[in-house]
N, C-alpha and C positions, 0 to 999 in steps of 0.2 A: 440348838445355840450350835453349838461341835459340826455343824453340815456344813457349818455358814465361816465360822474361823476353819475349817483343816481345807473349805475351798481358796480359800482365803493366802493363806501360807503356799498354798501350790501354786496362784494370782502370780505372789511376790519374788519367789525364787523363777521362775518362768519370762516374769519384767525382760530382764537379760539380751533370753535367748527370743522374745519378741521382737526384738526391735530391727533386727535385718528385714522382717519380712513388710512388718509396718512401713522401712521406711521401701521397699519396693515396689509395696503398693502407693504410698503415697505418691509415689516417682509414677509410676502410669496413669497414677488419674490428673494429676498436676495438668498436662496439655488439653488432656478430656471437662475440665471444669474452672479449667484458665482461672487457675487457686492465684495467690500473692504468696510472696515467701513468711508472714507471717497465718496466712490460710491454709499454705503446705506444713507448718510447723504446727500447728495445731494438731493438725488431720493428722499425725508422724504419734502426738503423744496419745491422743484418745484410737486412735488405731494400736498401737501398743498397749493401751490398757484395756481395748476391749479382747484382742486376740492374748492376753497370759489367760486372761477371765475365762475364758472360750476354754482353751486347754488346763489351767486348774477343774474349770465342773469338770470334764471330761476325764482329766485324774482322779476329780473322784468318786465318780459313779460310772463310771466304764467298767 
């Protein structure tokens, strides 16, 4: 249980820092996937969360 909590704490902090890479990745994917504005925004949010969780896991277990 403490592993999950510590990972989430690290991930919450990283949300701010992962917004820029998520924007760049979604801008790169937008022409390839022909996304609408709403789809582009949803992709940015999902990528931000996924990237911050990945960094939080790395910080906890590496």
